[in-house]
MIDOSE-1310 file (N, C-alpha, C; in nm, 2 decimals, decimal comma, always signed):
residues 201
mass	-7,00/+3,50/-8,46/-6,88/+3,59/-8,47/-6,89/+3,71/-8,38; -7,02/+3,75/-8,38/-7,05/+3,88/-8,29/-7,03/+3,84/-8,15; -7,07/+3,73/-8,10/-7,05/+3,68/-7,96/-6,91/+3,66/-7,93; -6,83/+3,62/-8,03/-6,69/+3,60/-8,01/-6,62/+3,73/-7,99
grle	-6,67/+3,83/-8,07/-6,62/+3,97/-8,06/-6,64/+4,03/-7,92; -6,77/+4,01/-7,87/-6,80/+4,07/-7,73/-6,72/+3,99/-7,63; -6,69/+3,86/-7,64/-6,60/+3,79/-7,54/-6,46/+3,85/-7,54; -6,41/+3,88/-7,66/-6,28/+3,94/-7,67/-6,27/+4,08/-7,60
kady	-6,38/+4,15/-7,63/-6,38/+4,29/-7,55/-6,40/+4,27/-7,41; -6,48/+4,18/-7,37/-6,49/+4,15/-7,22/-6,35/+4,10/-7,16; -6,28/+4,01/-7,23/-6,15/+3,97/-7,18/-6,05/+4,08/-7,17; -6,06/+4,17/-7,28/-5,97/+4,28/-7,28/-6,00/+4,37/-7,16
fata	-6,12/+4,41/-7,13/-6,15/+4,50/-7,02/-6,12/+4,44/-6,89; -6,14/+4,29/-6,88/-6,10/+4,23/-6,75/-5,96/+4,24/-6,73; -5,87/+4,21/-6,83/-5,73/+4,22/-6,82/-5,69/+4,36/-6,79; -5,75/+4,47/-6,85/-5,73/+4,60/-6,84/-5,75/+4,64/-6,68
cdkv	-5,87/+4,59/-6,63/-5,89/+4,62/-6,49/-5,80/+4,56/-6,39; -5,76/+4,44/-6,42/-5,65/+4,36/-6,35/-5,52/+4,45/-6,35; -5,48/+4,50/-6,45/-5,36/+4,57/-6,46/-5,37/+4,70/-6,38; -5,49/+4,76/-6,40/-5,51/+4,89/-6,31/-5,51/+4,86/-6,17
kviy	-5,56/+4,76/-6,13/-5,56/+4,71/-5,97/-5,41/+4,69/-5,93; -5,34/+4,62/-6,02/-5,20/+4,59/-5,98/-5,12/+4,73/-5,97; -5,14/+4,81/-6,06/-5,07/+4,94/-6,06/-5,11/+5,03/-5,94; -5,25/+5,02/-5,91/-5,29/+5,09/-5,79/-5,23/+5,04/-5,66
nilq	-5,22/+4,90/-5,65/-5,16/+4,85/-5,53/-5,02/+4,89/-5,52; -4,94/+4,88/-5,63/-4,80/+4,92/-5,63/-4,79/+5,06/-5,58; -4,87/+5,16/-5,64/-4,86/+5,30/-5,60/-4,89/+5,32/-5,45; -4,99/+5,24/-5,39/-5,01/+5,23/-5,26/-4,90/+5,20/-5,16
sfkn	-4,82/+5,09/-5,22/-4,72/+5,04/-5,15/-4,61/+5,14/-5,15; -4,59/+5,21/-5,26/-4,48/+5,32/-5,26/-4,53/+5,43/-5,18; -4,66/+5,47/-5,17/-4,70/+5,58/-5,08/-4,68/+5,55/-4,94; -4,70/+5,43/-4,90/-4,69/+5,40/-4,76/-4,55/+5,33/-4,72
wkwg	-4,49/+5,31/-4,83/-4,35/+5,23/-4,81/-4,37/+5,10/-4,73; -4,47/+5,03/-4,78/-4,51/+4,90/-4,71/-4,50/+4,78/-4,81; -4,41/+4,69/-4,78/-4,39/+4,58/-4,87/-4,40/+4,45/-4,80; -4,42/+4,34/-4,87/-4,41/+4,21/-4,83/-4,54/+4,17/-4,74
ttnn	-4,65/+4,25/-4,75/-4,76/+4,22/-4,68/-4,84/+4,10/-4,72; -4,86/+4,00/-4,64/-4,92/+3,87/-4,68/-5,01/+3,82/-4,58; -5,11/+3,73/-4,63/-5,20/+3,67/-4,53/-5,11/+3,59/-4,43; -5,16/+3,59/-4,30/-5,09/+3,52/-4,21/-5,16/+3,39/-4,17
flye	-5,09/+3,28/-4,24/-5,16/+3,14/-4,22/-5,17/+3,10/-4,08; -5,10/+3,16/-3,97/-5,10/+3,12/-3,84/-5,20/+3,21/-3,76; -5,28/+3,29/-3,83/-5,38/+3,39/-3,77/-5,48/+3,30/-3,68; -5,48/+3,34/-3,55/-5,57/+3,27/-3,46/-5,55/+3,13/-3,43
wktn	-5,43/+3,09/-3,46/-5,38/+2,95/-3,45/-5,37/+2,92/-3,30; -5,30/+2,99/-3,22/-5,29/+3,00/-3,07/-5,23/+2,87/-3,01; -5,17/+2,78/-3,09/-5,12/+2,67/-3,04/-4,97/+2,66/-3,06; -4,90/+2,66/-2,94/-4,74/+2,67/-2,94/-4,68/+2,77/-3,05
vpdd	-4,75/+2,88/-3,05/-4,71/+2,99/-3,15/-4,69/+3,12/-3,06; -4,58/+3,19/-3,07/-4,58/+3,32/-3,00/-4,69/+3,41/-3,04; -4,73/+3,50/-2,95/-4,85/+3,58/-2,97/-4,84/+3,66/-3,09; -4,72/+3,72/-3,12/-4,71/+3,81/-3,23/-4,72/+3,74/-3,37
lysq	-4,72/+3,61/-3,36/-4,72/+3,54/-3,49/-4,87/+3,51/-3,53; -4,96/+3,49/-3,43/-5,09/+3,46/-3,46/-5,20/+3,57/-3,43; -5,16/+3,68/-3,39/-5,24/+3,79/-3,34/-5,29/+3,87/-3,46; -5,22/+3,87/-3,57/-5,25/+3,96/-3,68/-5,29/+3,88/-3,80
eyic	-5,39/+3,94/-3,87/-5,44/+3,87/-3,99/-5,34/+3,88/-4,10; -5,28/+3,99/-4,10/-5,17/+4,01/-4,21/-5,04/+4,04/-4,14; -4,93/+4,00/-4,20/-4,80/+4,02/-4,15/-4,71/+4,09/-4,26; -4,61/+4,16/-4,22/-4,52/+4,23/-4,32/-4,39/+4,16/-4,31
lvda	-4,35/+4,10/-4,42/-4,22/+4,03/-4,42/-4,11/+4,12/-4,48; -3,99/+4,12/-4,43/-3,88/+4,21/-4,48/-3,76/+4,11/-4,51; -3,71/+4,14/-4,63/-3,59/+4,06/-4,67/-3,47/+4,12/-4,59; -3,41/+4,04/-4,50/-3,29/+4,07/-4,43/-3,18/+4,13/-4,50
glei	-3,17/+4,06/-4,64/-3,05/+4,10/-4,71/-3,08/+4,25/-4,77; -3,20/+4,28/-4,78/-3,22/+4,43/-4,82/-3,22/+4,52/-4,70; -3,28/+4,48/-4,59/-3,29/+4,56/-4,48/-3,16/+4,60/-4,41; -3,09/+4,49/-4,39/-2,95/+4,50/-4,32/-2,84/+4,47/-4,42
nsay	-2,86/+4,42/-4,54/-2,76/+4,38/-4,64/-2,68/+4,26/-4,60; -2,73/+4,19/-4,50/-2,68/+4,06/-4,45/-2,79/+3,99/-4,38; -2,78/+3,85/-4,38/-2,88/+3,77/-4,32/-2,86/+3,74/-4,18; -2,81/+3,84/-4,10/-2,80/+3,82/-3,95/-2,92/+3,78/-3,89
plml	-3,03/+3,83/-3,90/-3,15/+3,79/-3,81/-3,18/+3,64/-3,83; -3,14/+3,57/-3,93/-3,16/+3,43/-3,95/-3,08/+3,35/-3,86; -2,96/+3,41/-3,82/-2,86/+3,34/-3,73/-2,87/+3,37/-3,58; -2,94/+3,48/-3,55/-2,93/+3,53/-3,42/-3,04/+3,48/-3,31
ppnr	-3,14/+3,41/-3,35/-3,25/+3,37/-3,25/-3,17/+3,27/-3,16; -3,19/+3,28/-3,02/-3,13/+3,21/-2,92/-3,12/+3,06/-2,94; -3,23/+2,99/-3,00/-3,24/+2,85/-3,03/-3,14/+2,80/-3,13; -3,09/+2,91/-3,20/-2,98/+2,86/-3,30/-2,85/+2,83/-3,23
qvdl	-2,83/+2,88/-3,12/-2,71/+2,87/-3,03/-2,58/+2,89/-3,11; -2,57/+3,00/-3,19/-2,46/+3,03/-3,27/-2,34/+3,09/-3,18; -2,22/+3,03/-3,19/-2,11/+3,08/-3,13/-2,02/+3,17/-3,19; -2,01/+3,16/-3,32/-1,92/+3,24/-3,40/-1,99/+3,29/-3,53
ilsf	-1,99/+3,41/-3,57/-2,03/+3,46/-3,70/-1,92/+3,52/-3,77; -1,90/+3,47/-3,89/-1,79/+3,52/-3,98/-1,88/+3,62/-4,08; -1,84/+3,75/-4,06/-1,91/+3,85/-4,13/-1,82/+3,91/-4,24; -1,87/+3,90/-4,37/-1,80/+3,96/-4,48/-1,86/+4,09/-4,54
dfse	-1,78/+4,18/-4,55/-1,84/+4,31/-4,60/-1,80/+4,33/-4,75; -1,89/+4,33/-4,84/-1,86/+4,35/-4,98/-1,94/+4,46/-5,04; -1,99/+4,55/-4,96/-2,08/+4,66/-5,00/-2,01/+4,79/-5,02; -2,08/+4,88/-5,09/-2,01/+5,01/-5,11/-2,04/+5,10/-4,98
gdpf	-1,93/+5,19/-4,95/-1,95/+5,28/-4,85/-1,90/+5,22/-4,71; -1,96/+5,26/-4,60/-1,92/+5,23/-4,47/-1,91/+5,08/-4,46; -1,78/+5,02/-4,44/-1,76/+4,88/-4,43/-1,81/+4,81/-4,30; -1,87/+4,90/-4,20/-1,91/+4,84/-4,08/-2,06/+4,87/-4,07
ltln	-2,13/+4,91/-4,18/-2,27/+4,94/-4,18/-2,35/+4,82/-4,14; -2,33/+4,70/-4,19/-2,41/+4,59/-4,16/-2,40/+4,55/-4,01; -2,28/+4,57/-3,95/-2,27/+4,54/-3,81/-2,34/+4,64/-3,72; -2,33/+4,76/-3,75/-2,41/+4,87/-3,67/-2,55/+4,85/-3,69
ttae	-2,60/+4,83/-3,81/-2,75/+4,80/-3,83/-2,79/+4,68/-3,76; -2,71/+4,58/-3,75/-2,74/+4,46/-3,68/-2,75/+4,49/-3,54; -2,65/+4,56/-3,48/-2,65/+4,60/-3,35/-2,78/+4,66/-3,31; -2,82/+4,76/-3,39/-2,94/+4,84/-3,37/-3,07/+4,75/-3,35
ycnk	-3,08/+4,65/-3,46/-3,18/+4,56/-3,47/-3,19/+4,47/-3,34; -3,07/+4,43/-3,30/-3,07/+4,34/-3,18/-3,11/+4,41/-3,05; -3,06/+4,53/-3,04/-3,10/+4,61/-2,93/-3,24/+4,65/-2,92; -3,30/+4,68/-3,03/-3,45/+4,68/-3,04/-3,53/+4,57/-3,01
ngip	-3,48/+4,45/-3,05/-3,56/+4,33/-3,04/-3,51/+4,24/-2,92; -3,42/+4,30/-2,83/-3,37/+4,22/-2,72/-3,30/+4,09/-2,76; -3,22/+4,10/-2,86/-3,14/+3,99/-2,90/-2,99/+4,02/-2,86; -2,93/+3,91/-2,79/-2,79/+3,93/-2,75/-2,69/+3,95/-2,88
fpki	-2,61/+4,06/-2,88/-2,51/+4,08/-2,98/-2,40/+4,16/-2,92; -2,29/+4,14/-2,97/-2,16/+4,20/-2,90/-2,16/+4,35/-2,93; -2,10/+4,43/-2,85/-2,08/+4,56/-2,85/-2,00/+4,60/-2,99; -2,04/+4,70/-3,08/-1,96/+4,73/-3,18/-1,91/+4,87/-3,17
nidd	-1,79/+4,89/-3,13/-1,72/+5,02/-3,12/-1,61/+5,03/-3,22; -1,64/+5,12/-3,32/-1,56/+5,14/-3,43/-1,51/+5,29/-3,44; -1,38/+5,32/-3,44/-1,33/+5,45/-3,46/-1,37/+5,50/-3,59; -1,41/+5,63/-3,61/-1,45/+5,70/-3,74/-1,32/+5,67/-3,83
keke	-1,21/+5,68/-3,80/-1,10/+5,66/-3,90/-1,10/+5,52/-3,96; -1,14/+5,43/-3,88/-1,15/+5,29/-3,92/-1,27/+5,27/-4,02; -1,37/+5,36/-3,99/-1,49/+5,33/-4,09/-1,44/+5,39/-4,22; -1,36/+5,50/-4,23/-1,32/+5,55/-4,35/-1,22/+5,46/-4,43
ipsk	-1,12/+5,41/-4,36/-1,03/+5,32/-4,41/-0,98/+5,21/-4,31; -1,04/+5,09/-4,32/-1,00/+4,99/-4,22/-0,86/+4,97/-4,23; -0,79/+4,96/-4,10/-0,65/+4,93/-4,10/-0,62/+4,78/-4,10; -0,72/+4,70/-4,06/-0,70/+4,56/-4,04/-0,78/+4,48/-4,14
svyv	-0,75/+4,35/-4,16/-0,83/+4,26/-4,24/-0,94/+4,19/-4,17; -0,93/+4,19/-4,04/-1,04/+4,12/-3,96/-1,05/+4,20/-3,82; -1,17/+4,22/-3,79/-1,20/+4,28/-3,65/-1,28/+4,18/-3,58; -1,25/+4,16/-3,46/-1,30/+4,07/-3,36/-1,39/+4,13/-3,26
fegd	-1,52/+4,10/-3,25/-1,60/+4,15/-3,15/-1,65/+4,04/-3,06; -1,61/+4,05/-2,93/-1,63/+3,94/-2,84/-1,77/+3,93/-2,79; -1,82/+3,81/-2,79/-1,97/+3,78/-2,73/-1,95/+3,77/-2,58; -2,06/+3,72/-2,52/-2,05/+3,70/-2,38/-2,13/+3,57/-2,33
dkga	-2,14/+3,56/-2,20/-2,19/+3,43/-2,16/-2,35/+3,44/-2,15; -2,40/+3,55/-2,19/-2,55/+3,59/-2,20/-2,61/+3,54/-2,35; -2,54/+3,48/-2,42/-2,58/+3,44/-2,56/-2,53/+3,51/-2,68; -2,47/+3,62/-2,65/-2,41/+3,69/-2,76/-2,30/+3,62/-2,84
pdvm	-2,29/+3,59/-2,96/-2,19/+3,52/-3,03/-2,06/+3,62/-3,05; -1,95/+3,55/-3,08/-1,83/+3,64/-3,12/-1,86/+3,66/-3,27; -1,82/+3,78/-3,32/-1,83/+3,82/-3,45/-1,69/+3,85/-3,50; -1,65/+3,79/-3,61/-1,53/+3,82/-3,69/-1,58/+3,89/-3,82
hfpl	-1,54/+4,01/-3,82/-1,59/+4,09/-3,94/-1,46/+4,12/-4,04; -1,48/+4,09/-4,17/-1,38/+4,11/-4,27/-1,41/+4,22/-4,37; -1,36/+4,33/-4,36/-1,38/+4,44/-4,46/-1,30/+4,40/-4,58; -1,36/+4,41/-4,70/-1,30/+4,36/-4,82/-1,16/+4,43/-4,85
fnnq	-1,18/+4,57/-4,85/-1,07/+4,65/-4,87/-1,01/+4,71/-4,74; -0,89/+4,69/-4,72/-0,83/+4,76/-4,60/-0,68/+4,76/-4,62; -0,62/+4,82/-4,52/-0,47/+4,86/-4,55/-0,38/+4,74/-4,54; -0,43/+4,64/-4,48/-0,34/+4,52/-4,49/-0,34/+4,44/-4,62
nceg	-0,46/+4,42/-4,67/-0,46/+4,34/-4,80/-0,44/+4,44/-4,92; -0,46/+4,56/-4,91/-0,45/+4,65/-5,02/-0,33/+4,74/-5,01; -0,24/+4,72/-4,91/-0,12/+4,79/-4,90/-0,13/+4,94/-4,91; -0,23/+5,00/-4,85/-0,25/+5,14/-4,85/-0,33/+5,19/-4,97
kvde	-0,38/+5,11/-5,05/-0,45/+5,16/-5,17/-0,61/+5,13/-5,16; -0,65/+5,15/-5,05/-0,80/+5,12/-5,02/-0,89/+5,20/-5,12; -0,86/+5,34/-5,13/-0,95/+5,42/-5,21/-0,93/+5,38/-5,36; -0,82/+5,34/-5,39/-0,79/+5,31/-5,54/-0,87/+5,17/-5,57
mrkk	-0,87/+5,08/-5,47/-0,94/+4,95/-5,49/-1,08/+4,96/-5,50; -1,14/+5,05/-5,41/-1,28/+5,09/-5,40/-1,33/+5,14/-5,53; -1,25/+5,23/-5,59/-1,29/+5,29/-5,72/-1,28/+5,18/-5,84; -1,18/+5,10/-5,83/-1,16/+5,00/-5,93/-1,27/+4,90/-5,93
fstl	-1,31/+4,86/-5,81/-1,40/+4,75/-5,79/-1,54/+4,80/-5,74; -1,59/+4,91/-5,79/-1,71/+4,96/-5,75/-1,84/+4,88/-5,77; -1,93/+4,89/-5,67/-2,05/+4,81/-5,68/-2,12/+4,84/-5,81; -2,12/+4,96/-5,86/-2,19/+5,00/-5,99/-2,11/+4,94/-6,11
klsy	-2,00/+4,89/-6,10/-1,93/+4,83/-6,21/-1,99/+4,70/-6,23; -2,05/+4,67/-6,35/-2,13/+4,54/-6,37/-2,05/+4,43/-6,44; -1,93/+4,44/-6,49/-1,85/+4,34/-6,54/-1,70/+4,36/-6,52; -1,63/+4,25/-6,51/-1,50/+4,26/-6,48/-1,42/+4,15/-6,59
gese	-1,29/+4,20/-6,63/-1,22/+4,12/-6,71/-1,16/+4,01/-6,62; -1,09/+3,91/-6,69/-1,03/+3,79/-6,62/-0,93/+3,84/-6,52; -0,85/+3,94/-6,56/-0,73/+3,98/-6,48/-0,78/+4,05/-6,35; -0,89/+4,12/-6,36/-0,96/+4,20/-6,25/-1,01/+4,10/-6,17
lkel	-1,07/+4,00/-6,21/-1,14/+3,89/-6,12/-1,02/+3,82/-6,05; -0,92/+3,79/-6,11/-0,81/+3,73/-6,04/-0,76/+3,82/-5,93; -0,73/+3,95/-5,96/-0,69/+4,04/-5,86/-0,79/+4,05/-5,73; -0,91/+4,06/-5,77/-1,01/+4,07/-5,67/-1,02/+3,94/-5,57
lqvs	-1,01/+3,83/-5,64/-1,00/+3,70/-5,57/-0,88/+3,69/-5,47; -0,77/+3,74/-5,53/-0,65/+3,75/-5,44/-0,66/+3,83/-5,32; -0,71/+3,95/-5,34/-0,74/+4,03/-5,23/-0,84/+3,98/-5,12; -0,93/+3,91/-5,17/-1,04/+3,85/-5,09/-0,97/+3,74/-5,01
klel	-0,87/+3,66/-5,06/-0,81/+3,56/-4,99/-0,71/+3,61/-4,89; -0,64/+3,73/-4,91/-0,56/+3,79/-4,81/-0,63/+3,84/-4,69; -0,76/+3,87/-4,70/-0,83/+3,91/-4,58/-0,87/+3,81/-4,49; -0,86/+3,68/-4,53/-0,90/+3,58/-4,44/-0,78/+3,52/-4,35
skkl	-0,82/+3,50/-4,23/-0,72/+3,45/-4,13/-0,76/+3,31/-4,08; -0,71/+3,21/-4,16/-0,75/+3,07/-4,11/-0,72/+3,04/-3,97; -0,58/+3,09/-3,94/-0,55/+3,06/-3,80/-0,63/+3,12/-3,69; -0,67/+3,25/-3,72/-0,76/+3,32/-3,62/-0,89/+3,26/-3,61
ilek	-0,95/+3,22/-3,72/-1,07/+3,15/-3,71/-1,07/+3,03/-3,64; -0,97/+2,94/-3,65/-0,96/+2,81/-3,59/-0,93/+2,85/-3,43; -0,87/+2,95/-3,41/-0,83/+2,98/-3,26/-0,97/+3,02/-3,20; -1,05/+3,10/-3,26/-1,18/+3,14/-3,21/-1,28/+3,02/-3,19
lqqr	-1,27/+2,93/-3,29/-1,35/+2,81/-3,27/-1,32/+2,73/-3,16; -1,19/+2,71/-3,13/-1,14/+2,63/-3,03/-1,17/+2,69/-2,89; -1,17/+2,83/-2,89/-1,20/+2,90/-2,76/-1,34/+2,88/-2,72; -1,43/+2,86/-2,83/-1,58/+2,85/-2,80/-1,61/+2,71/-2,76
n	-1,53/+2,61/-2,79/-1,55/+2,46/-2,76/-1,50/+2,42/-2,63
């Protein structure tokens, strides 16, 4: 029984040490604001792999959904040959934030992306249900951006709708869901999307 007691104490201390290590690593991540660091399985591979993928023993992965609030980086590599991106904004605040953040990301990484020029008034309250940003023959795709709440589908009640369907509101009744779905349908322009696709083909 005595040896069993010693084993239980040893297990307890081992578990406690593991917990301390985990907490320490989390605090270090908070301190340096460094997340997603993992072993690079391509380290020193050097065969048909870009330099920046094999030159570092550890790499830091970033979730595009958190960094940009949309998965643009997954679609934008030139080998994907994307002609048209349908961009839907469902977030709180600036309805064009994902576009501007993506444009900055593309500029920094040398990835073709259309110019995003939005008037400040449009950022506050979008007047249209869809904004089209033209690509070019250098690989930049066309982007059709659909702000969820705008003066066309909300009939001038954008602020009211934003408050009613706030991101922080965690649950909706059936009538609210139907209203939100109806507003979402109104922002889509099937005709314009088809026209854009035909222009690209």
